[in-house]
N, C-alpha and C positions, 0 to 999 in steps of 0.2 A: 504494500500500500504506500510505498515511499513515493511513487510517481503521481499519486493523486493529489490534486490541489484542493484547497478549501476556497470555494468561490466567494465565501463571505469575506475573505481577506484579499480578494482580487481588487485591483484599482478599478474605478468606475468605467474607464474607457477600454478595459482589456477585452480580448476576444471572447473569453469564456463568460464574462459578465454580459457582453452583448448577446451571446447565444442564449443565455438564460432569459434576458429581456425579450428577445424575439420568440423564444419558446412560450413564455407566458402570454404575450400579446397575440401571437398568431396561432399556435398549436392548441394551447390550453383553452383559450377563449372560444375557438371554433368547436373544440371537442365538447365543451360544456354548454354550448348554446342551447337554451331552452331547458336546462336541467332543473329549473325551478318547478316544472310541471311533471317531471319523470316520477314514476314509481320506482324508487331505488331499492334494488334487491342486493343480496350478498353477492350473487353471481355477477351482476352488472358492476358493482363496486370493485370486485376483484379484477375483472377484465380491464376497467379503466385504470386502476392503480398499476397493474402490470404493464400496460402500454406506457404510462407516464414514467415508471421506473426505468423502462428500457430507453426512453428518450433522454432521461437525466443521466443515465450511465453513458450514453453516446456523447453527450456534451462534456461530461467529466473525463471521459476516456478510460473508464473502468472496465476492462475486459479480463477474462480469465488469463492468468492465475491471480490477478489482483481483484479478489472478490471483496465486496463491501456489503454490509447488511443494509436492508431497505431503510431502516430507521436512521442509520448513520448517513445514508445517501440523501435522504430528505433533509436532515439537519445541515449537512454541508452545503446543499443547494438552497437552503432556506425555503423549503416547500412544506405545506401542510398535507396531511393525508386527504385523499380525494373525497372521502365521505364527509369530512368536516367542511371542505370547500363547497360541496353541494348543499349541505345544511345551512351554511352562511348565506348562500344565494337564495335559498328558499325563504329564510327569515327576512332578507332584504326585500324580496318580492311581496311577502305578507305585509311588511311595514309600509311599502308604497301603496298597497291596496287599501290599507286601513286609513292612510292619510288622504287618499283619493287621487294619487298621481297616475294611476293606471287607466 
C-alpha cells in the first residue's frame, strides 16, 4: 500500500483531486439521478456501492496486490457510503416538498 496516495492530502489542482471532482460531478450525479424516488433494496445498494468502489480504486490506482479495504478507500477519497448519500437526497427532497419548492 506504499504506492497509494491519500487524496485528502493532495493539492487542490492535482490530477487525482481533479479526477475525484469530475467523478463526483459527472459519474456520481448521473448515477444517482432520481434516486430520491427509488425503492432502495440491499441488492441495489450493493450493486451501486460496488460500481463506485471500482471507480474510486481506478482513480486511486489501487490494483492487486495493493489491496485496500472499502472503508479505508472511502475514507481516503472522502466519500460516504452510497446508502447514506441516497438517504440524504431523499430527506432533501422531502424538505423541499414540505417547504413547497417542488
